PDB file of N, CA, C and O in Angstrom:
ATOM      1  N   MET A   1       0.946  -1.082  -0.032  1.00  0.00           N
ATOM      2  CA  MET A   1      -0.285   0.218   0.296  1.00  0.00           C
ATOM      3  C   MET A   1       1.293   1.382  -0.554  1.00  0.00           C
ATOM      4  O   MET A   1       1.574   1.910  -1.630  1.00  0.00           O
ATOM      5  N   GLN A   2       1.979   1.182   1.113  1.00  0.00           N
ATOM      6  CA  GLN A   2       3.630   2.376   0.323  1.00  0.00           C
ATOM      7  C   GLN A   2       3.595   2.785  -0.731  1.00  0.00           C
ATOM      8  O   GLN A   2       3.503   3.875  -1.295  1.00  0.00           O
ATOM      9  N   ASP A   3       3.689   1.640  -0.996  1.00  0.00           N
ATOM     10  CA  ASP A   3       4.201   1.560  -2.228  1.00  0.00           C
ATOM     11  C   ASP A   3       3.075   2.752  -3.824  1.00  0.00           C
ATOM     12  O   ASP A   3       3.665   3.425  -4.669  1.00  0.00           O
ATOM     13  N   TRP A   4       1.722   2.642  -3.744  1.00  0.00           N
ATOM     14  CA  TRP A   4       1.614   2.912  -4.640  1.00  0.00           C
ATOM     15  C   TRP A   4       0.513   4.305  -4.202  1.00  0.00           C
ATOM     16  O   TRP A   4      -0.239   4.954  -4.928  1.00  0.00           O
ATOM     17  N   GLN A   5       0.723   4.391  -3.100  1.00  0.00           N
ATOM     18  CA  GLN A   5       1.173   5.963  -2.209  1.00  0.00           C
ATOM     19  C   GLN A   5       2.449   6.779  -3.118  1.00  0.00           C
ATOM     20  O   GLN A   5       2.273   7.766  -3.832  1.00  0.00           O
ATOM     21  N   ASP A   6       3.510   6.208  -2.920  1.00  0.00           N
ATOM     22  CA  ASP A   6       4.571   6.686  -2.943  1.00  0.00           C
ATOM     23  C   ASP A   6       4.602   7.080  -3.920  1.00  0.00           C
ATOM     24  O   ASP A   6       5.093   8.202  -4.041  1.00  0.00           O
ATOM     25  N   TYR A   7       4.073   6.341  -5.191  1.00  0.00           N
ATOM     26  CA  TYR A   7       3.837   6.768  -6.899  1.00  0.00           C
ATOM     27  C   TYR A   7       3.288   7.798  -6.573  1.00  0.00           C
ATOM     28  O   TYR A   7       3.903   8.854  -6.427  1.00  0.00           O
ATOM     29  N   ILE A   8       1.578   7.616  -6.341  1.00  0.00           N
ATOM     30  CA  ILE A   8       0.841   8.426  -6.329  1.00  0.00           C
ATOM     31  C   ILE A   8       1.490   9.893  -5.972  1.00  0.00           C
ATOM     32  O   ILE A   8       1.155  10.642  -6.890  1.00  0.00           O
ATOM     33  N   THR A   9       2.308  10.631  -4.980  1.00  0.00           N
ATOM     34  CA  THR A   9       3.042  10.817  -4.127  1.00  0.00           C
ATOM     35  C   THR A   9       3.479  12.030  -5.685  1.00  0.00           C
ATOM     36  O   THR A   9       3.232  13.056  -6.319  1.00  0.00           O
ATOM     37  N   GLY A  10       4.530  10.455  -5.456  1.00  0.00           N
ATOM     38  CA  GLY A  10       5.478  11.497  -7.154  1.00  0.00           C
ATOM     39  C   GLY A  10       5.175  12.000  -8.797  1.00  0.00           C
ATOM     40  O   GLY A  10       5.358  12.859  -9.660  1.00  0.00           O
ATOM     41  N   PHE A  11       4.537  10.652  -8.419  1.00  0.00           N
ATOM     42  CA  PHE A  11       3.292  11.166  -9.735  1.00  0.00           C
ATOM     43  C   PHE A  11       3.556  13.465  -9.935  1.00  0.00           C
ATOM     44  O   PHE A  11       4.424  14.227 -10.358  1.00  0.00           O
ATOM     45  N   PHE A  12       2.395  13.554  -9.406  1.00  0.00           N
ATOM     46  CA  PHE A  12       0.917  14.345  -8.632  1.00  0.00           C
ATOM     47  C   PHE A  12       3.101  16.083  -8.379  1.00  0.00           C
ATOM     48  O   PHE A  12       3.463  17.179  -8.809  1.00  0.00           O
ATOM     49  N   ALA A  13       3.487  15.212  -7.647  1.00  0.00           N
ATOM     50  CA  ALA A  13       5.084  16.287  -7.199  1.00  0.00           C
ATOM     51  C   ALA A  13       5.568  16.806  -8.856  1.00  0.00           C
ATOM     52  O   ALA A  13       5.639  17.951  -9.301  1.00  0.00           O
ATOM     53  N   GLY A  14       5.930  15.146  -9.707  1.00  0.00           N
ATOM     54  CA  GLY A  14       5.649  16.537 -11.047  1.00  0.00           C
ATOM     55  C   GLY A  14       5.409  16.837 -11.874  1.00  0.00           C
ATOM     56  O   GLY A  14       6.052  17.621 -12.572  1.00  0.00           O
ATOM     57  N   LYS A  15       4.116  16.195 -12.186  1.00  0.00           N
ATOM     58  CA  LYS A  15       3.087  17.833 -12.712  1.00  0.00           C
ATOM     59  C   LYS A  15       2.849  18.381 -12.255  1.00  0.00           C
ATOM     60  O   LYS A  15       1.774  18.961 -12.403  1.00  0.00           O
ATOM     61  N   ALA A  16       3.749  18.634 -11.264  1.00  0.00           N
ATOM     62  CA  ALA A  16       3.544  20.532 -10.234  1.00  0.00           C
ATOM     63  C   ALA A  16       4.608  20.947 -10.677  1.00  0.00           C
ATOM     64  O   ALA A  16       4.806  22.068 -11.146  1.00  0.00           O
ATOM     65  N   GLY A  17       5.585  19.833 -10.529  1.00  0.00           N
ATOM     66  CA  GLY A  17       6.645  21.074 -10.937  1.00  0.00           C
ATOM     67  C   GLY A  17       6.793  20.808 -12.700  1.00  0.00           C
ATOM     68  O   GLY A  17       6.981  21.947 -13.129  1.00  0.00           O
ATOM     69  N   ASP A  18       6.794  20.251 -13.392  1.00  0.00           N
ATOM     70  CA  ASP A  18       6.569  20.528 -14.487  1.00  0.00           C
ATOM     71  C   ASP A  18       5.540  21.530 -15.582  1.00  0.00           C
ATOM     72  O   ASP A  18       5.606  22.267 -16.566  1.00  0.00           O
ATOM     73  N   LEU A  19       4.635  20.967 -14.648  1.00  0.00           N
ATOM     74  CA  LEU A  19       3.150  22.665 -14.182  1.00  0.00           C
ATOM     75  C   LEU A  19       4.507  23.914 -14.553  1.00  0.00           C
ATOM     76  O   LEU A  19       5.264  24.162 -15.491  1.00  0.00           O
ATOM     77  N   TRP A  20       4.242  24.411 -13.273  1.00  0.00           N
ATOM     78  CA  TRP A  20       5.392  25.551 -12.919  1.00  0.00           C
ATOM     79  C   TRP A  20       6.522  26.076 -14.008  1.00  0.00           C
ATOM     80  O   TRP A  20       6.841  27.245 -14.226  1.00  0.00           O
ATOM     81  N   VAL A  21       7.155  24.592 -14.775  1.00  0.00           N
ATOM     82  CA  VAL A  21       8.225  24.739 -15.848  1.00  0.00           C
ATOM     83  C   VAL A  21       7.638  25.856 -17.131  1.00  0.00           C
ATOM     84  O   VAL A  21       8.055  26.823 -17.770  1.00  0.00           O
ATOM     85  N   TRP A  22       6.661  25.186 -17.040  1.00  0.00           N
ATOM     86  CA  TRP A  22       5.528  25.595 -18.397  1.00  0.00           C
ATOM     87  C   TRP A  22       4.825  27.153 -18.262  1.00  0.00           C
ATOM     88  O   TRP A  22       4.187  27.615 -19.207  1.00  0.00           O
ATOM     89  N   PHE A  23       5.048  28.064 -16.728  1.00  0.00           N
ATOM     90  CA  PHE A  23       4.176  28.770 -16.271  1.00  0.00           C
ATOM     91  C   PHE A  23       5.405  29.689 -16.587  1.00  0.00           C
ATOM     92  O   PHE A  23       5.279  30.603 -17.401  1.00  0.00           O
ATOM     93  N   ASP A  24       6.985  29.376 -15.738  1.00  0.00           N
ATOM     94  CA  ASP A  24       7.591  29.872 -15.793  1.00  0.00           C
ATOM     95  C   ASP A  24       7.799  30.524 -17.424  1.00  0.00           C
ATOM     96  O   ASP A  24       7.390  31.649 -17.712  1.00  0.00           O
ATOM     97  N   SER A  25       8.532  29.578 -18.456  1.00  0.00           N
ATOM     98  CA  SER A  25       8.774  30.346 -19.638  1.00  0.00           C
ATOM     99  C   SER A  25       7.515  30.767 -20.836  1.00  0.00           C
ATOM    100  O   SER A  25       7.571  30.470 -22.029  1.00  0.00           O
ATOM    101  N   LEU A  26       6.210  31.657 -20.043  1.00  0.00           N
ATOM    102  CA  LEU A  26       5.370  31.860 -20.928  1.00  0.00           C
ATOM    103  C   LEU A  26       6.447  33.305 -20.882  1.00  0.00           C
ATOM    104  O   LEU A  26       7.578  33.262 -20.399  1.00  0.00           O
ATOM    105  N   SER A  27       5.882  34.429 -21.429  1.00  0.00           N
ATOM    106  CA  SER A  27       5.914  35.375 -21.924  1.00  0.00           C
ATOM    107  C   SER A  27       5.468  36.588 -21.569  1.00  0.00           C
ATOM    108  O   SER A  27       5.335  36.429 -20.356  1.00  0.00           O
ATOM    109  N   ARG A  28       5.109  37.821 -21.824  1.00  0.00           N
ATOM    110  CA  ARG A  28       4.597  39.068 -21.496  1.00  0.00           C
ATOM    111  C   ARG A  28       2.688  38.706 -21.357  1.00  0.00           C
ATOM    112  O   ARG A  28       1.819  38.780 -20.488  1.00  0.00           O
ATOM    113  N   GLN A  29       2.791  38.337 -22.679  1.00  0.00           N
ATOM    114  CA  GLN A  29       2.216  38.654 -23.692  1.00  0.00           C
ATOM    115  C   GLN A  29       1.527  36.835 -23.276  1.00  0.00           C
ATOM    116  O   GLN A  29       0.340  36.586 -23.064  1.00  0.00           O
ATOM    117  N   GLU A  30       2.177  36.257 -23.267  1.00  0.00           N
ATOM    118  CA  GLU A  30       1.320  34.328 -22.879  1.00  0.00           C
ATOM    119  C   GLU A  30       0.850  34.907 -22.107  1.00  0.00           C
ATOM    120  O   GLU A  30      -0.300  35.205 -22.428  1.00  0.00           O
ATOM    121  N   TRP A  31       1.271  35.432 -20.737  1.00  0.00           N
ATOM    122  CA  TRP A  31       0.891  35.385 -19.541  1.00  0.00           C
ATOM    123  C   TRP A  31      -0.675  36.150 -19.411  1.00  0.00           C
ATOM    124  O   TRP A  31      -1.454  35.694 -18.574  1.00  0.00           O
ATOM    125  N   LEU A  32      -1.166  37.519 -20.412  1.00  0.00           N
ATOM    126  CA  LEU A  32      -2.236  38.334 -20.261  1.00  0.00           C
ATOM    127  C   LEU A  32      -3.486  37.544 -20.791  1.00  0.00           C
ATOM    128  O   LEU A  32      -4.704  37.712 -20.847  1.00  0.00           O
ATOM    129  N   ILE A  33      -2.469  36.501 -21.187  1.00  0.00           N
ATOM    130  CA  ILE A  33      -3.747  34.949 -22.231  1.00  0.00           C
ATOM    131  C   ILE A  33      -4.379  34.590 -21.022  1.00  0.00           C
ATOM    132  O   ILE A  33      -5.428  34.751 -20.398  1.00  0.00           O
ATOM    133  N   VAL A  34      -3.497  34.142 -20.976  1.00  0.00           N
ATOM    134  CA  VAL A  34      -3.241  33.030 -19.178  1.00  0.00           C
ATOM    135  C   VAL A  34      -4.780  32.988 -18.425  1.00  0.00           C
ATOM    136  O   VAL A  34      -5.727  32.202 -18.393  1.00  0.00           O
ATOM    137  N   MET A  35      -4.445  34.309 -17.848  1.00  0.00           N
ATOM    138  CA  MET A  35      -5.131  34.900 -16.944  1.00  0.00           C
ATOM    139  C   MET A  35      -6.213  35.672 -17.495  1.00  0.00           C
ATOM    140  O   MET A  35      -6.979  36.011 -16.593  1.00  0.00           O
ATOM    141  N   ALA A  36      -6.585  36.094 -18.671  1.00  0.00           N
ATOM    142  CA  ALA A  36      -7.436  35.795 -18.768  1.00  0.00           C
ATOM    143  C   ALA A  36      -8.456  35.455 -19.162  1.00  0.00           C
ATOM    144  O   ALA A  36      -9.519  36.075 -19.205  1.00  0.00           O
ATOM    145  N   ALA A  37      -7.948  33.397 -19.806  1.00  0.00           N
ATOM    146  CA  ALA A  37      -8.661  32.886 -19.790  1.00  0.00           C
ATOM    147  C   ALA A  37      -9.336  32.648 -18.403  1.00  0.00           C
ATOM    148  O   ALA A  37     -10.505  32.877 -18.093  1.00  0.00           O
ATOM    149  N   CYS A  38      -7.974  31.956 -17.374  1.00  0.00           N
ATOM    150  CA  CYS A  38      -8.857  31.856 -15.459  1.00  0.00           C
ATOM    151  C   CYS A  38      -9.707  32.624 -15.278  1.00  0.00           C
ATOM    152  O   CYS A  38     -10.387  32.343 -14.291  1.00  0.00           O
ATOM    153  N   CYS A  39     -10.210  34.167 -16.192  1.00  0.00           N
ATOM    154  CA  CYS A  39     -11.052  34.816 -14.946  1.00  0.00           C
ATOM    155  C   CYS A  39     -12.340  34.539 -15.939  1.00  0.00           C
ATOM    156  O   CYS A  39     -13.460  34.596 -15.431  1.00  0.00           O
ATOM    157  N   ALA A  40     -12.216  34.257 -17.257  1.00  0.00           N
ATOM    158  CA  ALA A  40     -13.187  33.515 -17.781  1.00  0.00           C
ATOM    159  C   ALA A  40     -13.636  32.464 -16.921  1.00  0.00           C
ATOM    160  O   ALA A  40     -14.626  32.352 -16.198  1.00  0.00           O
ATOM    161  N   PHE A  41     -12.801  31.826 -17.143  1.00  0.00           N
ATOM    162  CA  PHE A  41     -13.589  30.370 -17.132  1.00  0.00           C
ATOM    163  C   PHE A  41     -14.388  30.070 -15.673  1.00  0.00           C
ATOM    164  O   PHE A  41     -15.270  29.244 -15.438  1.00  0.00           O
ATOM    165  N   GLY A  42     -13.427  31.540 -14.348  1.00  0.00           N
ATOM    166  CA  GLY A  42     -14.222  31.450 -13.131  1.00  0.00           C
ATOM    167  C   GLY A  42     -15.186  32.278 -13.166  1.00  0.00           C
ATOM    168  O   GLY A  42     -16.001  32.169 -12.249  1.00  0.00           O
ATOM    169  N   PHE A  43     -15.388  33.209 -14.060  1.00  0.00           N
ATOM    170  CA  PHE A  43     -16.192  33.257 -13.163  1.00  0.00           C
ATOM    171  C   PHE A  43     -17.539  33.358 -14.177  1.00  0.00           C
ATOM    172  O   PHE A  43     -18.369  34.263 -14.102  1.00  0.00           O
ATOM    173  N   LEU A  44     -17.586  32.187 -15.187  1.00  0.00           N
ATOM    174  CA  LEU A  44     -18.776  31.351 -15.824  1.00  0.00           C
ATOM    175  C   LEU A  44     -18.783  30.391 -14.882  1.00  0.00           C
ATOM    176  O   LEU A  44     -19.932  29.950 -14.855  1.00  0.00           O
ATOM    177  N   PHE A  45     -17.860  29.625 -13.799  1.00  0.00           N
ATOM    178  CA  PHE A  45     -17.756  28.924 -12.537  1.00  0.00           C
ATOM    179  C   PHE A  45     -19.106  29.028 -12.307  1.00  0.00           C
ATOM    180  O   PHE A  45     -20.217  28.553 -12.541  1.00  0.00           O
ATOM    181  N   LEU A  46     -18.022  30.496 -11.321  1.00  0.00           N
ATOM    182  CA  LEU A  46     -18.878  31.082 -10.160  1.00  0.00           C
ATOM    183  C   LEU A  46     -20.772  31.354 -10.978  1.00  0.00           C
ATOM    184  O   LEU A  46     -21.742  30.706 -10.584  1.00  0.00           O
ATOM    185  N   LYS A  47     -20.846  32.436 -12.117  1.00  0.00           N
ATOM    186  CA  LYS A  47     -22.181  32.398 -12.638  1.00  0.00           C
ATOM    187  C   LYS A  47     -22.898  30.956 -12.922  1.00  0.00           C
ATOM    188  O   LYS A  47     -23.887  31.586 -13.298  1.00  0.00           O
ATOM    189  N   SER A  48     -23.078  30.346 -12.995  1.00  0.00           N
ATOM    190  CA  SER A  48     -23.526  28.770 -12.891  1.00  0.00           C
ATOM    191  C   SER A  48     -23.802  28.091 -11.670  1.00  0.00           C
ATOM    192  O   SER A  48     -24.615  27.172 -11.572  1.00  0.00           O
ATOM    193  N   GLY A  49     -23.128  28.547 -10.755  1.00  0.00           N
ATOM    194  CA  GLY A  49     -22.992  27.368  -9.314  1.00  0.00           C
ATOM    195  C   GLY A  49     -23.787  28.575  -9.136  1.00  0.00           C
ATOM    196  O   GLY A  49     -23.874  28.198  -7.968  1.00  0.00           O
ATOM    197  N   GLY A  50     -24.607  29.913  -9.166  1.00  0.00           N
ATOM    198  CA  GLY A  50     -25.783  31.286  -9.063  1.00  0.00           C
ATOM    199  C   GLY A  50     -27.440  30.099  -8.590  1.00  0.00           C
ATOM    200  O   GLY A  50     -28.296  30.218  -7.713  1.00  0.00           O
ATOM    201  N   HIS A  51     -27.238  29.138  -9.607  1.00  0.00           N
ATOM    202  CA  HIS A  51     -28.562  28.275  -9.599  1.00  0.00           C
ATOM    203  C   HIS A  51     -29.090  26.974  -8.826  1.00  0.00           C
ATOM    204  O   HIS A  51     -29.542  25.934  -9.305  1.00  0.00           O
ATOM    205  N   ARG A  52     -28.863  27.413  -7.232  1.00  0.00           N
ATOM    206  CA  ARG A  52     -28.629  26.850  -6.283  1.00  0.00           C
ATOM    207  C   ARG A  52     -30.319  25.727  -6.337  1.00  0.00           C
ATOM    208  O   ARG A  52     -30.557  24.644  -6.871  1.00  0.00           O
ATOM    209  N   GLY A  53     -31.273  26.798  -5.398  1.00  0.00           N
ATOM    210  CA  GLY A  53     -32.574  26.424  -5.087  1.00  0.00           C
ATOM    211  C   GLY A  53     -33.261  26.649  -6.589  1.00  0.00           C
ATOM    212  O   GLY A  53     -32.906  26.938  -7.732  1.00  0.00           O
ATOM    213  N   PRO A  54     -34.851  26.228  -5.615  1.00  0.00           N
ATOM    214  CA  PRO A  54     -35.844  26.728  -6.666  1.00  0.00           C
ATOM    215  C   PRO A  54     -36.234  28.168  -6.986  1.00  0.00           C
ATOM    216  O   PRO A  54     -36.660  28.566  -8.070  1.00  0.00           O
ATOM    217  N   CYS A  55     -36.005  28.972  -5.763  1.00  0.00           N
ATOM    218  CA  CYS A  55     -35.879  30.200  -5.994  1.00  0.00           C
ATOM    219  C   CYS A  55     -35.585  31.640  -6.709  1.00  0.00           C
ATOM    220  O   CYS A  55     -35.749  32.686  -6.082  1.00  0.00           O
TER     221      CYS A  55
END
């Protein structure tokens, strides 16, 4: 069981490191595009979460 947990932990730690390298390699214009996309996604996510009840 410990081997499986070590594998999962190592897998996600490696993916987080790869993601950080990708973010670190972005130019200023690419950062703006990524930030705009994240903001748009967040806005849509929060807007759709408001319809929870019948009222």
